[in-house]
C-alpha positions as CSV (number, residue, x, y, z in Angstrom):
1,M,-32.4,41.6,-73.2
2,T,-32.0,38.8,-75.4
3,F,-33.2,36.7,-72.4
4,I,-36.3,39.0,-71.7
5,A,-37.1,39.3,-75.6
6,S,-37.0,35.2,-75.4
7,I,-39.8,34.9,-73.0
8,N,-42.8,34.4,-74.9
9,I,-46.4,35.4,-73.6
10,P,-47.9,32.2,-72.1
11,T,-44.5,31.8,-70.2
12,A,-44.9,35.1,-68.7
13,L,-48.2,34.7,-67.8
14,L,-47.5,31.3,-66.0
15,C,-44.8,33.0,-64.1
16,V,-47.2,35.8,-63.0
17,V,-49.7,33.1,-61.9
18,T,-47.2,31.3,-60.0
19,F,-45.8,34.4,-58.3
20,L,-49.3,35.3,-57.2
21,F,-50.2,31.8,-55.9
22,L,-47.1,31.6,-53.9
23,A,-47.6,35.2,-52.5
24,W,-51.1,34.2,-51.5
25,W,-50.0,30.7,-50.2
26,L,-47.4,32.4,-48.1
27,R,-49.5,34.9,-46.5
28,R,-52.0,32.2,-45.5
29,P,-52.1,32.1,-41.6
30,K,-50.5,28.8,-40.4
31,Q,-52.8,28.3,-37.6
32,N,-55.1,25.4,-37.3
33,L,-57.9,26.7,-39.3
34,P,-61.1,25.0,-39.7
35,P,-61.4,22.9,-42.6
36,G,-62.7,24.1,-45.9
37,P,-62.6,24.1,-49.7
38,W,-59.7,25.5,-51.7
39,G,-60.0,28.7,-53.8
40,W,-58.2,30.5,-56.6
41,P,-55.4,32.9,-55.7
42,L,-56.5,36.1,-54.4
43,L,-60.1,35.6,-55.2
44,G,-60.2,32.8,-52.9
45,Y,-63.5,30.5,-53.1
46,L,-65.7,33.4,-54.3
47,P,-65.5,32.3,-58.1
48,N,-66.8,28.9,-57.3
49,F,-69.4,30.1,-54.7
50,T,-70.8,32.6,-57.0
51,L,-70.9,29.9,-59.7
52,S,-72.8,27.5,-57.4
53,A,-75.3,30.2,-56.5
54,Y,-76.1,30.9,-60.2
55,R,-76.2,27.3,-61.2
56,T,-78.5,26.0,-58.4
57,G,-80.4,29.3,-57.6
58,L,-79.9,28.6,-54.0
59,P,-79.6,31.4,-51.5
60,P,-76.1,31.6,-49.7
61,A,-77.2,30.2,-46.5
62,Q,-78.2,27.1,-48.2
63,L,-75.1,26.6,-50.2
64,F,-73.2,27.0,-46.9
65,N,-75.4,24.3,-45.4
66,S,-74.0,22.1,-48.4
67,L,-70.7,22.9,-47.9
68,A,-71.1,21.8,-44.1
69,Q,-72.1,18.2,-45.1
70,K,-68.8,18.0,-46.6
71,Y,-66.5,20.1,-44.3
72,G,-68.2,19.9,-41.2
73,S,-70.2,22.2,-39.1
74,V,-67.5,24.7,-38.6
75,F,-65.5,25.4,-41.9
76,S,-63.5,28.3,-43.5
77,M,-62.6,29.7,-46.7
78,Y,-60.9,32.9,-48.5
79,F,-63.5,35.1,-50.1
80,A,-61.4,37.9,-51.9
81,G,-58.5,38.2,-49.8
82,K,-60.9,38.0,-46.6
83,L,-60.7,34.9,-44.3
84,V,-64.4,33.7,-43.7
85,I,-65.4,31.1,-41.0
86,V,-69.1,29.7,-41.3
87,L,-70.8,28.3,-38.1
88,N,-73.5,25.9,-39.2
89,D,-74.9,24.4,-35.9
90,F,-76.7,25.7,-32.7
91,K,-73.6,24.5,-30.7
92,H,-71.1,26.4,-32.6
93,V,-73.2,29.6,-33.3
94,K,-73.8,29.7,-29.6
95,E,-70.2,29.3,-28.9
96,G,-68.9,31.6,-31.3
97,L,-71.4,34.6,-30.6
98,H,-70.9,34.3,-26.8
99,N,-66.9,34.6,-27.4
100,L,-66.0,38.1,-26.3
101,S,-63.4,38.2,-28.9
102,I,-65.5,37.5,-31.7
103,S,-68.2,40.4,-31.1
104,D,-66.8,43.2,-33.5
105,R,-68.3,44.2,-36.9
106,P,-66.5,44.0,-40.0
107,T,-66.4,47.4,-42.0
108,A,-69.0,47.6,-44.8
109,V,-67.4,48.5,-47.8
110,I,-69.8,51.4,-48.8
111,N,-69.2,52.8,-45.3
112,K,-65.5,52.5,-45.3
113,N,-64.7,56.2,-45.4
114,E,-67.8,57.5,-43.8
115,E,-67.8,59.2,-40.4
116,G,-70.1,58.0,-37.8
117,K,-70.9,54.2,-37.4
118,G,-74.1,54.2,-35.3
119,F,-74.2,51.4,-33.2
120,G,-74.8,48.6,-35.7
121,A,-71.7,48.9,-37.4
122,A,-69.4,49.9,-34.8
123,S,-67.0,47.8,-32.5
124,G,-65.5,47.9,-29.1
125,E,-66.0,50.9,-26.8
126,T,-67.9,52.9,-29.3
127,W,-70.6,50.1,-29.9
128,K,-70.7,49.5,-25.9
129,E,-71.4,52.9,-25.4
130,Q,-74.0,53.6,-28.1
131,R,-76.1,50.6,-27.3
132,R,-76.0,51.0,-23.5
133,F,-77.1,54.6,-24.1
134,T,-79.6,53.6,-26.8
135,L,-81.2,50.7,-24.8
136,T,-81.5,53.0,-21.8
137,T,-83.1,55.7,-23.6
138,L,-85.7,53.4,-25.2
139,R,-86.6,51.6,-22.1
140,S,-87.1,55.5,-20.5
141,F,-89.9,55.7,-23.2
142,G,-91.4,52.2,-22.2
143,V,-90.0,50.5,-25.3
144,G,-90.0,46.4,-24.5
145,K,-92.2,47.0,-21.3
146,R,-95.8,45.9,-21.0
147,S,-96.8,49.5,-20.8
148,F,-95.9,50.0,-24.4
149,E,-98.5,47.7,-25.7
150,E,-100.9,50.6,-26.0
151,N,-98.6,52.3,-28.4
152,I,-98.3,49.3,-30.8
153,S,-102.1,48.4,-30.3
154,E,-102.9,52.2,-31.6
155,E,-100.9,51.8,-34.6
156,V,-102.3,48.5,-35.4
157,D,-105.7,50.1,-35.2
158,A,-104.6,52.5,-37.7
159,L,-103.4,49.9,-39.9
160,A,-106.8,47.8,-39.7
161,K,-108.7,51.0,-40.6
162,E,-106.8,51.5,-43.7
163,I,-107.3,47.9,-44.7
164,S,-111.2,48.0,-43.9
165,N,-111.4,50.8,-46.6
166,L,-110.3,48.9,-48.8
167,N,-113.5,46.6,-48.5
168,G,-111.6,43.3,-49.3
169,K,-110.0,44.6,-52.3
170,P,-106.4,42.5,-53.0
171,F,-103.4,44.4,-52.2
172,D,-99.8,43.9,-51.4
173,P,-99.0,44.2,-47.9
174,C,-95.2,45.0,-48.1
175,H,-95.7,48.9,-48.0
176,W,-98.6,48.9,-45.5
177,F,-96.9,46.6,-43.1
178,S,-93.4,48.4,-43.5
179,N,-95.0,51.8,-42.7
180,A,-96.9,50.4,-39.8
181,T,-94.1,49.0,-38.0
182,S,-91.6,51.6,-38.7
183,N,-94.3,54.2,-37.4
184,V,-93.9,52.2,-34.0
185,I,-90.1,52.9,-33.7
186,C,-90.9,56.3,-35.3
187,S,-93.2,57.7,-32.7
188,V,-90.3,57.0,-30.0
189,S,-87.2,58.1,-32.1
190,F,-88.5,60.9,-34.1
191,G,-91.5,62.1,-31.8
192,K,-94.0,61.4,-34.5
193,R,-95.8,58.9,-36.9
194,F,-96.2,59.2,-40.7
195,D,-99.4,58.9,-42.7
196,Y,-99.4,55.6,-44.9
197,F,-99.7,58.1,-48.1
198,D,-97.1,60.4,-47.2
199,P,-95.3,60.3,-50.6
200,S,-91.8,61.2,-48.9
201,F,-92.3,58.3,-46.4
202,K,-93.4,55.8,-49.0
203,R,-90.3,56.6,-51.2
204,L,-88.3,56.0,-48.0
205,M,-89.9,52.8,-47.5
206,K,-89.0,52.0,-51.1
207,L,-85.2,52.9,-50.7
208,L,-85.0,50.8,-47.5
209,N,-86.7,47.6,-49.2
210,E,-84.4,48.0,-52.2
211,S,-81.3,48.3,-50.2
212,F,-82.2,45.2,-48.2
213,Q,-82.6,43.4,-51.3
214,L,-79.5,44.4,-53.0
215,V,-76.9,42.7,-50.9
216,T,-76.5,39.5,-48.6
217,G,-75.4,39.7,-45.3
218,L,-71.9,38.9,-46.2
219,S,-71.2,40.3,-49.4
220,V,-71.5,43.9,-48.4
221,F,-68.3,43.4,-46.0
222,L,-66.0,41.9,-48.6
223,P,-63.4,44.2,-50.5
224,A,-64.4,42.9,-53.9
225,T,-67.7,44.3,-53.7
226,K,-66.4,47.9,-54.4
227,Y,-65.8,46.2,-57.9
228,L,-69.7,45.9,-58.2
229,T,-70.3,49.3,-59.4
230,S,-74.1,48.8,-60.2
231,S,-75.1,47.5,-56.9
232,K,-72.5,49.7,-54.9
233,N,-73.9,52.8,-56.8
234,V,-77.7,52.3,-56.1
235,L,-76.6,51.1,-52.6
236,M,-74.6,54.6,-52.0
237,K,-77.3,56.4,-53.6
238,N,-80.3,55.0,-51.3
239,R,-78.0,55.4,-48.3
240,N,-77.2,59.1,-49.0
241,N,-81.0,59.8,-49.7
242,I,-82.1,58.0,-46.2
243,R,-79.1,59.8,-44.4
244,E,-80.6,63.1,-45.9
245,F,-84.1,62.3,-44.5
246,L,-82.8,61.9,-41.0
247,V,-80.4,64.5,-41.1
248,N,-83.4,67.0,-41.6
249,I,-85.3,65.4,-38.9
250,V,-82.4,66.2,-36.8
251,N,-82.1,69.8,-37.4
252,E,-85.7,70.5,-37.1
253,H,-85.0,69.1,-33.4
254,K,-82.2,71.1,-33.0
255,Q,-84.3,74.3,-33.8
256,D,-86.9,73.8,-31.4
257,H,-85.1,71.9,-28.8
258,V,-85.7,72.4,-25.2
259,L,-82.9,71.3,-22.8
260,N,-84.1,68.7,-20.1
261,D,-87.4,68.4,-21.7
262,P,-87.2,65.5,-24.0
263,R,-90.1,64.7,-26.6
264,D,-88.3,61.5,-27.9
265,Y,-85.0,59.8,-28.7
266,I,-83.7,62.6,-30.8
267,D,-84.1,65.0,-27.8
268,V,-82.3,62.8,-25.3
269,Y,-79.6,62.3,-27.6
270,I,-79.0,65.9,-28.0
271,D,-79.3,66.7,-24.4
272,E,-76.4,63.8,-23.7
273,I,-74.4,65.6,-26.5
274,E,-74.8,69.1,-24.9
275,Q,-73.7,67.7,-21.4
276,R,-70.6,65.8,-22.5
277,Q,-69.6,68.8,-24.5
278,T,-70.0,70.9,-21.4
279,L,-67.7,68.5,-19.2
280,N,-65.4,68.3,-22.3
281,R,-65.9,64.5,-22.7
282,N,-65.0,62.8,-25.8
283,S,-67.8,60.5,-26.5
284,A,-69.4,58.2,-29.2
285,V,-72.6,60.2,-28.6
286,N,-72.2,62.9,-30.8
287,Y,-73.6,64.4,-33.9
288,K,-71.6,62.4,-36.3
289,N,-73.1,59.1,-34.9
290,L,-76.9,60.3,-34.4
291,P,-77.9,60.0,-38.1
292,R,-76.4,56.4,-38.1
293,T,-77.9,55.6,-34.9
294,L,-81.3,56.7,-36.1
295,G,-80.7,54.7,-39.4
296,N,-80.0,51.8,-37.2
297,L,-83.1,51.9,-35.1
298,F,-85.4,52.9,-38.3
299,A,-84.0,49.8,-40.4
300,A,-83.8,47.3,-37.5
301,G,-87.4,48.4,-36.4
302,T,-88.9,48.3,-39.9
303,E,-87.5,45.4,-41.9
304,T,-87.3,42.5,-39.6
305,T,-90.7,42.8,-38.3
306,S,-92.8,43.7,-41.6
307,T,-90.9,41.2,-43.3
308,T,-92.1,38.3,-40.4
309,L,-95.5,39.4,-40.5
310,R,-95.8,39.4,-44.5
311,W,-94.3,35.6,-44.2
312,A,-97.0,35.2,-41.4
313,V,-100.0,36.3,-43.7
314,L,-98.5,34.0,-46.8
315,Y,-98.3,31.0,-44.4
316,M,-101.7,31.6,-43.1
317,M,-103.1,31.9,-46.8
318,A,-101.2,28.9,-47.9
319,F,-102.4,26.8,-44.7
320,P,-106.1,27.9,-44.0
321,E,-106.7,25.1,-41.7
322,I,-104.1,26.5,-39.1
323,Q,-105.6,30.1,-39.5
324,D,-108.8,28.6,-38.9
325,R,-107.4,27.1,-35.7
326,I,-106.0,30.4,-34.6
327,H,-109.2,32.1,-35.2
328,Q,-111.0,29.4,-32.8
329,E,-108.3,30.0,-30.4
330,L,-108.7,33.8,-30.2
331,D,-112.5,33.6,-30.3
332,S,-112.5,31.3,-27.1
333,V,-110.1,33.1,-25.2
334,V,-110.6,36.6,-26.3
335,G,-114.1,36.6,-27.6
336,R,-115.5,38.9,-30.1
337,N,-116.1,42.1,-27.8
338,R,-112.5,43.2,-27.4
339,L,-109.1,42.8,-28.8
340,P,-106.2,40.2,-27.7
341,K,-103.9,41.7,-25.1
342,L,-100.5,40.6,-23.8
343,A,-102.0,39.0,-20.9
344,D,-104.0,36.7,-23.2
345,K,-100.4,35.4,-24.3
346,T,-100.3,32.4,-22.1
347,E,-103.9,31.4,-23.0
348,L,-102.9,31.3,-26.9
349,P,-100.5,28.7,-27.4
350,F,-101.2,27.7,-30.7
351,T,-101.3,31.2,-32.0
352,C,-98.0,31.7,-30.3
353,A,-96.4,28.5,-31.4
354,T,-97.4,29.5,-34.9
355,L,-95.4,32.7,-34.9
356,F,-92.5,30.8,-33.8
357,E,-92.9,28.3,-36.7
358,V,-93.2,31.2,-39.0
359,Q,-90.0,32.7,-37.6
360,R,-88.3,29.4,-37.9
361,I,-89.0,28.3,-41.2
362,A,-88.7,31.6,-43.0
363,T,-85.3,32.7,-40.9
364,I,-85.7,36.1,-42.3
365,A,-81.9,36.7,-41.3
366,P,-80.6,33.6,-42.7
367,L,-77.0,34.7,-41.8
368,G,-77.5,36.9,-39.1
369,V,-75.1,39.9,-39.1
370,P,-71.3,38.9,-39.5
371,H,-68.9,39.3,-36.9
372,S,-65.5,40.0,-37.1
373,C,-62.6,38.8,-34.8
374,G,-61.3,41.6,-32.4
375,E,-58.1,39.3,-31.4
376,D,-56.8,35.7,-32.1
377,T,-59.1,33.2,-30.5
378,T,-60.2,29.7,-30.7
379,L,-63.7,27.9,-31.3
380,G,-63.5,24.3,-30.3
381,P,-60.2,22.7,-31.6
382,Y,-59.7,25.5,-34.4
383,T,-58.1,28.9,-34.5
384,V,-59.7,31.9,-35.5
385,P,-57.4,34.8,-36.1
386,K,-57.9,38.1,-35.7
387,G,-59.5,40.1,-38.6
388,S,-61.3,37.0,-39.8
389,I,-65.2,37.3,-40.6
390,V,-67.3,34.9,-38.8
391,V,-70.9,34.1,-40.1
392,P,-73.5,32.4,-38.0
393,N,-75.6,30.3,-40.4
394,L,-79.0,30.8,-38.5
395,W,-80.8,29.1,-41.5
396,A,-78.7,26.1,-41.0
397,V,-79.4,26.1,-37.2
398,H,-83.6,26.2,-37.8
399,H,-83.5,23.6,-40.5
400,D,-81.3,21.0,-38.9
401,P,-83.2,17.8,-38.8
402,D,-81.4,16.6,-35.8
403,L,-83.3,19.9,-33.8
404,W,-86.4,19.9,-36.1
405,P,-87.7,16.7,-37.6
406,N,-88.9,17.1,-40.8
407,P,-87.7,20.9,-40.8
408,D,-89.0,21.8,-44.3
409,E,-92.6,21.1,-42.9
410,F,-94.6,24.2,-41.6
411,N,-95.7,22.6,-38.3
412,P,-96.6,24.8,-35.2
413,E,-97.0,21.8,-33.4
414,R,-93.5,21.1,-32.7
415,F,-93.8,24.1,-30.4
416,L,-96.2,22.4,-28.3
417,D,-95.8,19.8,-25.6
418,E,-98.1,16.7,-25.2
419,N,-100.5,18.8,-22.8
420,G,-100.6,21.4,-25.6
421,A,-98.8,23.9,-23.6
422,L,-96.2,26.2,-25.6
423,Q,-92.9,25.1,-25.3
424,E,-90.2,27.5,-26.1
425,K,-87.0,26.3,-27.6
426,D,-83.6,27.6,-27.1
427,E,-82.4,26.5,-30.4
428,L,-84.9,29.1,-32.0
429,I,-82.7,32.1,-32.5
430,P,-84.2,34.5,-34.9
431,F,-82.5,37.5,-33.2
432,A,-79.2,35.6,-32.9
433,T,-77.8,35.2,-29.5
434,G,-75.0,36.5,-27.6
435,R,-73.7,40.0,-26.8
436,R,-74.7,41.3,-30.3
437,I,-78.2,40.0,-30.0
438,C,-80.7,42.4,-31.8
439,P,-81.2,45.2,-29.4
440,G,-84.9,45.1,-30.5
441,E,-85.8,41.5,-29.9
442,H,-88.1,42.4,-27.0
443,L,-89.9,45.4,-29.0
444,A,-90.0,42.9,-32.2
445,K,-91.7,40.0,-30.1
446,M,-94.1,42.6,-28.9
447,E,-95.0,43.9,-31.9
448,L,-95.1,40.6,-33.9
449,Y,-97.8,39.1,-31.3
450,I,-99.9,42.3,-31.4
451,F,-100.0,42.9,-35.1
452,F,-100.5,39.0,-35.6
453,T,-103.4,38.7,-33.1
454,H,-105.0,41.9,-33.7
455,L,-105.3,41.2,-37.4
456,L,-106.3,37.8,-37.4
457,H,-109.0,38.7,-34.7
458,Q,-110.5,41.1,-37.0
459,F,-109.7,39.5,-40.7
460,T,-109.5,36.3,-42.6
461,F,-106.4,36.4,-44.9
462,K,-107.5,35.0,-48.2
463,K,-105.9,34.3,-51.7
464,P,-107.4,36.4,-54.5
465,N,-109.1,34.2,-56.9
466,D,-107.4,35.5,-59.8
467,S,-104.0,35.8,-58.3
468,P,-100.8,33.7,-59.1
469,S,-100.3,30.6,-57.1
470,L,-98.5,31.2,-53.8
471,S,-95.0,30.8,-53.4
472,L,-93.4,29.9,-50.3
473,T,-89.7,30.6,-51.7
474,G,-88.4,33.8,-50.9
475,V,-85.9,36.3,-52.3
476,S,-82.5,36.5,-50.8
477,G,-80.8,39.7,-49.8
478,L,-79.7,41.3,-46.2
479,T,-83.1,39.8,-45.1
480,Y,-85.2,36.6,-46.7
481,S,-88.2,38.2,-47.8
482,P,-91.4,36.6,-49.6
483,K,-91.9,37.2,-53.2
484,P,-94.5,40.0,-53.9
485,F,-98.1,38.6,-53.2
486,L,-101.5,40.1,-53.2
487,V,-104.1,39.1,-50.1
488,E,-107.6,39.8,-49.1
489,F,-108.3,40.9,-45.8
490,V,-112.0,39.7,-45.5
491,A,-113.6,41.2,-42.1
492,R,-114.8,38.9,-39.5
493,D,-118.3,39.1,-38.0
């Protein structure tokens, strides 16, 4: 008792800190991990990283790229008890994302106790089954095929008509593009499109955009996120509201569903559930996963494409000489009496090169979606332990000066050969790569081309005279999006 009483507070604190440090040190894996910065006990490098982000104002992808200059293209660190391995060049991103052992998803903190993972957050057989079913079903409705071109063109026409009604009045394209791109996937998933001024759908788009901006692609998977109550509460509320919207649509389908007479993805999903229940087969295709799967399709089919289109409009305003050149190419190849088609693509190399360059320089998913290691494996000379989070730094790949000379310069010419023909490059990976490449890649490419060419064929994108200066610095969240801006769509003759 006398000994305990003789210990003062500083000594006690020192003993506790020493104990925590030793416990943390002894728990560290002893494998050949990639090099990386030291961190604090329990919290790891998270405080240092947060301070660097606050001090420099740089997005996480660019901070990781700075660390790669010191520790190498593959480095590791502990974030709040989680081992994070970051891949910062094309070679290792490709190797890592093609490694079958690194194809799981870490569990998002806000989804930890939720039933149903859809296919975006699932791993293993659950992911394989749902992804296979979803891709097969979407293809049966023509998604990703040339025959789907008309569906996309009809939505662009609807968007162009709404914009024409503005008579050149400046507007923020965020809601308009989100609604238009979401309608493409909604028509297949839900069997209907939504009016641009539908109040419930406008609210849904707002919730989706807000959620994408609240988190980075990594932070939502870290245990420490649960202490960020403000962001977590908003995310939970938004997620629940979006889920309620989707559940209501599913319930509507249940009421008027006709077996083996599918109108859309939901009907096919319900048919499959009932068939498997009849056969007493356990399956990941079930009513728990249906709302989450719809949410995956809805979010992926909306945010990435609409954000890329906003960047494209912004860069066309910032570089009017490039926009003029696209207009000239469109008029020369397509003429003024019809709209561009997919069949024109090979004859529009500069237009396509410009889209590639937008995807490269903006890199709207800078860190992709983090992977999780399902079993101990290796990456180059290093060990990747089971349970570690693997982050592909796509921004670093797209801004690697060894691959892209003067990477901060907007230059579509880098995708053209000496004869002016389009030159696709393997190192351009906006949809990631490997087994978990974005399942909507083919649809997104079609949408981007059709939306971009149709709108530029009909309009000139101009900066309003009294609007603020254009900023090509974006806002970092789950995606990297432009700061809000106004644009005038001036009708072309």
